[in-house]
N, C-alpha and C positions, 0 to 999 in steps of 0.2 A: 438079462443083459445089463440093466442098471446096477444090479447087485455086483456083477463082475467088474464093471467100470469103477464102482466104489472100492472094490477090493484092490484093484490095480493102482488107484490113485496114491496110496501111501508108498507103494514100491517106487513109483515114478518120482515122487517127491524125495524119497530117500536117495535114489540114484543121483538126482540133480545136486542134492546137498553134498553127497560123497564126491562128486566130480568137482564141485566148487572148492571143497576142502583140499582135494588133491592138487588142484591148480594153484591154490594159495601156498600150499606147502612147497610145491616145486619152485614157485617164484621166490619164496623165502630162502630156500637152499641155494638158488642161483645168486641172490644178492649177497648172502653170507659167504658163499664160496669165492665170489669175485673179490670181496673185501679181504678175505684171508690171503688170496693170491697176490693182491696188491701189497699187503703187509709183508709177505715173504720176499717179494721182489723189490721192496723199497730202496735198499742200497743201490740198486741198479736203475732206478727211475731217474734218469739224468736230465735235469732241466737245461733247455737251450736258451732260456730267456734270462739275461743278466738282471740282478736286482736293481730297482729303480735308483738307488743311491750308489751304483757302481760296485766295485770290489767289496768283499765282505770285511772291511776294516782289517783287523789283525787276526781274524779267525784262522787264517792259513798258517799262522805261527804256532798254533796249538795242535796237539796230536788229535787224530781221528779216533774213532772207537772200533770200527770194523772195516774190512776190505770193501772198497767201493763207496765209502762215505765221500761226499763231495763238498767243496768249498770254493768260493771265487777267489782267485789269486790276485796279486797286486797289479798285474797287467790286464786284468779282466778275463783271464783264462779260467775255465772250469778245471779244478784239480781234483784228483781222486786219491784216496788214502791207500797206502800199501803198508800193512802192519809188519813188524819185525818177524823174522822167520828163518828157516833153514831150507835149502834146496840143493839139488844136484845141478851143477853148472857144467856146460859143455856136453859133448856126446862122443861115445866110443863106437857108435854104430853108423854114423853118417857117411863115412868114407872120406871125410875131409880132415886131414891131419891138424889143421888149425883149431879144431874143436875138441881135440883130445889132449890129455885124458879127462874124462868126466871126473869131477871132484866135488866134494861137499863144501858149501859156502854158507856161513851164518851171517845174517845181517841183524845186528843187535838193536838197531834203531829203525822205527818206522819212518816213512817219508810221504810227502805229497808229491805226485807227479802230474804234470799237465795231462788231462784226458786226451788232448789232441796236439798235433804238431803246431808250432807257431805259424800264424797265417800272414798273408801279405798285408791285410788290414792292420793287424797288430804290429807288424814291423814298421809300417808307415807311421803309425801312431807314435811308436818309439822314436823314430828319426825326427819327427816333428816336435818332440819334447826336448831335443838336444839344441845346443847353440848352433848357429849356422856353420861355424867352423867344424864342430864335432860331427854334424850331419854330413858335411862334405867328406870327411874322413871315413865315416862308417858306410856311406852310400857307395863309395867307389868299389866296394866288394860286390855290389849288386848291379852295377851298370857299366860293365866293360863295353867299350865302343868298337872293339875289333873282333871279338869272338861271340857269335850269336848264341853259343851254348852257355854263356855266363851273363847274359843281359838281365836275367831275372824278370820279374813281372811288376815292377814299380816304375813310376814316372814322376818327374819333378814338374809340377805345374804352378807357375808363378810363385816359386819359392817354397811350395809345400809338396811333400811326398804323398802320392796316391797310388793305390793298386790299379793295374790295368782293368778296364771295364770287364766285369764278369769274373774277375779272378780274386775278388776280395777274400773269399773264404777258402782259397786254395793255399797249400803250404808255401811259405816263403822259400825261395831257392836262390842259390848263388852266394850264400853267406859262408865265408871262410870260418875256420874254427874260432879264431880270435873274435870275430864279429858275433858269433853265437854266444861265446862266453861273456862278451861285453853286455849283450842284451840281458843275459841272466843276472849278471852282477848289478846292472842298473836297477833292477827290481828287487834286489836282495835274494836272488835265487842262485842256482848253480846248474851246470849240465849234469846229467846223471852219470854215475860211474857205470862201467860195463856190467858189473854185478847187479846194480840197482835196475838197470834197463832190462836185463834178462829175467830177473825175478818178477818185475812188473809184467813181463810178457808171458811167463809160463807158470809162475807160482811154484808150489812144492810138488807139482806133478811132472811127469816126463813128457808132456805134450809136445808135439812137433810144431804146431802153429798156435797162435794165441787162443783160439777157440777149442782146440782139441787135436786129435791125431789124424783126423780125416780131412783131406784137402777139399775145399769148396771155393771155387773161384768167385762165387757171388758174394763172399764175405770181405773182399779186399780189392784194391786197385793194383793189378799187375799186368804183365804182357798178355795174360789170358783174359783180362777184364779191365782195359785201360779207360781213362777218362776221355773226353772229347778231344780230337786232334788240335794241337796248338802250335802256331808258328812262332818259335822263340826269336827268330831273327827279326821279325817285323812286329812282334808283340801283339798278335791278333789270332783269331781262330784260323786254323790251317785250311787252305782251299783243297780239300781232299779230292775234289772232282778233277782238279788240274794236275794231280800227281798220281803215278802208279801206286797201287796198294802198298808195295814194299817201302815206299818213301813217306808214307803217312806218319806223322809224328805222334807217338804216344804222349799222353798227358796225365796230369794228376786229376783227382776228384776233390770236391770240397771235403773238409776234414771230418765232418759228421755224416758223410755219405753212408757209412756202414754201421751206424748206431742201431738202426732197426730197418731191416729190408723186408717189407711186407710181400709175401709171395703166396700163391694159392696153396702151397704145401705147408705154410706156417710162417713164423717169424724167424728170420735169420739175423744174426748179429756178428759183427767182427770184433766185439769186445773181448778183452782178455779177462782173466779171473777177477781182476780188481777194477774192471770197467774202463781200462785204457783202450783207445782206438788207434788204428793205423800202426800197430806194432808189426804188421806184416804188409809190405807194399806201400804204395803211394810215394813216399820219399824215404831214402836212407836217413839216419840221424846220427849227428855227432855225439860221442860220449866224452866224458872228461879224461879218460885214461890214455896214456901212451900205449901203443900196441906192443905186446910181447907174447911169445908163445907160452902156453901154459907149461909150467915145470913138468918134466917127465915123471917126477915122483910126487906130483901134486897131492898133498894131503888136505886136511880140512883148513879152510881159510876163513878169517873173521874180518868182515868189513873191508875187503880188498879194494885198493884204489889204483892198482897197476904200478908199473915201474916209475921211478922219479924222473927219468928223462927218456927220450927216444927220438925216432925220426918220423914216425907215422902215428896218427891218432886213430882210435877205434871208431868205426862207423858200423851201425847196426840197422837191421830191419828190412832191407830190400826196397825196391822202388817200382814205379810203374813200367819200367823196361824189363824187369826181371821175371823169371819163371818161378814156379812154386818152390823149387829147391833153394833158391837164394833168399826166400822169404821165411825160412824156418827160424824159430826163435833162437837157435844155437849158432846160426851161420855168422861167421866173422871173417870172411874172405876179403871184405872190401875196406880194409884199413887204408888210409891214404895220408899224404902230406897235409899238415894243418893249413897250408896256404892254398890248397886246391879250392877252386870255386867253379861250380857248374850247376846244371839244372837237375841234378839227381840227389842232392844232399840238402837236408834241412835240419831241424832240431826241435827239442822240447826241453823243458826245465823241471827241476825238482826243488823241494825244500825239505830239510830235515829239522824238525823241532828239536830244541835242545834237550828236552826231557820227554821220552816216549815210554 
């Protein structure tokens, strides 16, 4: 028996050593694998914490290197890079004539686009930067006293504009086209052209929604997945218990709500190919263009900016009241008069560096 125990001892020791080596190798592969995964995903690792010294100087005036690069814009917004490229704009198969004909568009210059829609906190900050007279002029588009649908979510407290409690990070609503354009110009930015908006939403693929071809209500704020009910007339959370279900008021979600949605099935994201958020649902967005039907013989277009004049401005993206069909990246049914203000339209801004 002692001889047998002595014979077994080296085998046991060898097994323990082999197990230890296997464990260490497994840990090493996990560490390296995670590092490589983070490196691959780096363009889409979007920081939500502003730099300690505020916006990134003039870095937003310089071109990015690849889709999804990020930089802090002049108003404190995180902006994502959209490189120049060619894509198919519109759709011949949607069943909506406004989207046809599908045609080739080339954007010769890359641009920065706000990752998110402008928030109530950002718009309040903007109003507080203006003179008292300018602020009164700009704020009138956000504070109608007669129509509850145009009241917005800002309040003037002792001469300073503030978001309603709990609505700081929600999209600003009630801004007419001119107010949105003024905000952009104040910071040296612009509203996106319709072509820039659609390219940022779909890229050079024919995807139907920003994340792909398959609808998933968990990736955006729509009538199928609205934010918490909000009483626009009284500027407070809606008392859903006091109203029939049909009267409950859909609302927006905070702008970064769908950056990462942790679920048991995995991580879902509402990001587009360049990491822009809320390109489907939450709020419709003003574009720079006057609305016009696509030419019936539409050929290739280069850096289109729409017609020089018109009666209605382009609005894109769908909102929290819309269904999935209205939130497709090609949908353009909701053009409207530039003086319209209500709780379904907001905006984001772009910047095109001079040399890209």
